[in-house]
N, C-alpha and C positions, 0 to 999 in steps of 0.2 A: 597352812604352813606344811612348806616338803617335808618329807620324811628325812630324820636325821639317822644316819648310819655310822654305827661305831662297831670296830673289831679290834680288841685287846685282847693281849696276854693277861693271864691271871693276875699277875702281880700288878701290871697297870690300871685294873680295875680300880675307881674310886670306890670308899666305902658305901656311899649312896648307890653305884651302878650295882655293886655287888648285893646290896638288899634289896633292889627291885628286881634284879635278875631271880634270886633264890625265892623271893615273894611270889612273883609270876610262876615260876614253875612248882610251888606249893600250891598256891591257888588252884592250878589247874591239873598236876598230877596226882596230888594227895587230896584235896577237897573235891574237886569236880569229879573226878573218876573214882574218887571212894576206894583209894589204892594206898594202903600203909606199905611204905618203901624208905628205905634210907637214900632220899636223893643225894646226898653228901657222900659220894662212893671214894674218895680221896683221886678223881680224875681229873677234877676241874683244876688242880694245881699245875696241871702238865698240858693245858687246853688253852686254845684262844677261844673269845665270846663275841660273838656277833649278838649287838643288840640294837632294834630298831623302835625310834622313838618318832612320835608324832604329837605335836603341841605339848611336847615337855612330858609326856608320859611314854612309859616302856609300853610297847604293844606288843612285841614278839623278841623272841632270843632263840640262839641255837648255841650249842658247844661244836666246835671243829677240833676234832680230836687228830695229832699227830699219829702215824703209823707207828704200832707195835705199843699203843696204850689201851686199846678196846681191841682192836683187831690188827693183823698183819699189814692190812692198808690202812689209808686215812679213812677217817669215818667222821660223820654228822650226828649228833645226839643231843638229847633235850630239846628237840625242835617244839617250840610252842608258842602260840599266841592267844593274847586276851580273849575271853571271851566277849567282852564288848566289840571286837573287831571281825568276826567271823563271818563269812560270807564276803567280804569288802576284796578280796584278793591278795590281801597282806600275807598269808600263808605260802601262796605260789610266792610272791616276792621275796621272802626269808628264804625259800629254798633256793630260789635262783641267785641270790647274792650269797648261801652259803656254799654253793657249788663254785661260785666264781673265786670266792675268797680261799677256798681248799686248794684250788689250783694256783693260786697265786702265793699263798704260804708255802705249799708242799709242794710244787711243780703237778704236771698232768701224770694221770694215774687213775686207778679204780678207787672207788669210794664206796665203803659199805656202811651199812645201816641197820640196825635192828629196829622195825617198823611193827607198831600195832596193826595187827591183820586188816582191821576195818579201812586203813588208809593206803592198803596196798595200789588200788588205782591211783590215786594221789600222787604216789612217788613213781608209779609206771609212766605217768606224763613227763617226767624228768628223765627217763631212760633207765630207770632202776628195775632189775630183773630178780626176781624171788631165787633165791639159792636155798635149798634145803627145806625141809618140812615144818610145820607152825608148831612153835613150842610157848609154852606157860612162861609167863614171867610177872611175878607178883600178882597173879588171878588173872591175868589178860593176856590173850593170844596174841603172839609177835612172829613173824617171819624176819631172816636174814633177807637182804637184799643188797645188790652190787650194783654200781654204774661201772660198766667197763670203761 
């Protein structure tokens, strides 16, 4: 079955889609990465949400953030893939679609992310460049990156 791509504003998400998105984010960011943090940060309501389904299961998602919500620029956040799909190329597909959707929704322009340091090379593949120094966020080394 082909990949089903859904991109919706927060208020357009169904309760099921919202639950699946928050469950996947919790599974990876809280449980897998053993990181206690408040995922529900009052930014979701202002964002678009990219959901990738395969065979009816949510396998990946990302938050597309308008300018001025997290950074002065458009940003992509909460980029996550299911542990069951790692190594399949779905993460690259997710970021490619997220970049395209940011341009569609917000116009051409720079995109900023706060990336976990270990993923720096992954994001450089898409043209993101490190700006600033390494910083700690919830016990995990992060860097700011921008795609000009």
